[in-house]
Structure formats: structure tokens, C-alpha cells
N, C-alpha and C positions, 0 to 999 in steps of 0.2 A: 800348658800354654803352647799354642801352635807357632810355627816359624813365622807366619804372617803377623801374628800379634806381637811377637818378640821384635821383629823388624820395625813395626810401627812404634813400639815403645822406644827403641833406640833412635829412630828418626826424630822423635820429639825431645830428645835429650841433647842440649847444646854441647855438653862435654864430649859426647861421642863424635860429633862433627869436628870439634877442635882437636880431638885426639888423632884424627886422620888428616889434619892439616887443612881443614876446610872451615868456612864460616857457616854457621847455622842459618837456615832461612830467615828466622826472626832477626838475626844480626844484620843480614843483608837488607831486609826491609827497613830497619832502623837507619842504617847508613844512607840508603837512597833517600829516605824521607828527610834526614838531616841536610843532605847536600842539595836537594831540590826544593825544600819547603819554601825558601825565600823567593823562588820563582813563581810559585803557585798559590801562595797565601797572601791575599790582598783583600781589603774590604771593598775595593772598587772593581776588581776583576773576578769573574768566576774561575774556579780551578780548571786548568787545561791539562791535557795529556802530555807527558814528556815526549820530546823528540830526540833524535840522535845529537843534535846541536847542544842539547843540555848537558851532555857528558863530555864535551870537548871545550877546552879553553884556548882562545887564540894566543899564540906565542908572540 
């Protein structure tokens, strides 16, 4: 197995990301989807691209 193949295999494993104190890309996708889904899922509106304002809550 080449080094490139080994790195690809490790990148696909969420445990390896967590072991290094990071969130796996799939985890991040899930978190973003959960947080933004209510803004973009509507039967009356087409889905829109997120903007910076979507990530900030007015205090």
C-alpha cells in the first residue's frame, strides 16, 4: 500500500480526525446542514446559498 493510499484511507476514517482533535468533514457537513436547514428548506422558496449573516446571531 502506497503512502497516498494510506493517507486517503485515514482521511475517510472519522476516528482518525477525532483522535487529532478535529471534526471529520462528514461531521462538519452534518452540523452545517442541521444549523442551516430551517433557513433553506421551504415548500414556497427555492434553496438559497448561505451567506455570512447565516452564521451570526444578533445579540
